[in-house]
C-alpha positions, -999 to 999 in steps of 0.1 A, spaced: 0 0 0 14 34 -10 16 62 16 -8 83 -4 -33 54 -5 -30 49 32 -35 86 38 -67 86 17 -80 55 34 -74 70 68 -91 102 57 -121 82 44 -124 64 77 -122 96 97 -148 113 75 -172 83 77 -170 84 115 -175 121 116 -206 118 93 -219 90 115 -217 112 145 -236 139 126 -264 116 117 -266 96 150 -290 121 167 -315 113 138 -314 75 142 -347 60 152 -363 94 154 -392 107 135 -377 130 109 -391 151 81 -386 139 46 -385 164 18 -391 153 -18 -366 173 -39 -374 153 -70 -404 172 -83 -434 158 -102 -416 131 -122 -395 113 -96 -393 107 -59 -359 119 -45 -361 120 -7 -338 140 15 -337 144 53 -318 167 77 -296 137 84 -286 136 47 -278 173 48 -259 170 81 -237 142 68 -228 159 36 -220 192 55 -195 173 77 -180 155 47 -176 187 27 -161 206 56 -135 178 62 -126 177 25 -122 215 24 -100 214 55 -78 185 44 -77 191 7 -84 228 1 -77 227 -36 -102 199 -43 -135 205 -59 -166 190 -43 -198 178 -60 -224 168 -35 -260 157 -38 -275 180 -12 -253 211 -12 -242 214 -49 -208 220 -64 -177 238 -54 -151 242 -81 -116 230 -73 -86 251 -80 -51 243 -92 -27 244 -62 -3 267 -79 -30 293 -88 -42 298 -52 
């Protein structure tokens, strides 16, 4: 296993645990479900979904500030080339 692979694997584990902590308060609770799909399709989203993605996005931005992010609930943030700032 390369050092970079190990780093990314550890980051993924860390982020998964952080997202789990963010959604745990919603577990086995009655939660509102919003249908963001419109008339043609059912696309449910909950506050737990949004909370998990917010944590994941914040961790990616902290650890890899030049990376772009394309999330289902909070949209897209364009990445930037490291040498361009």
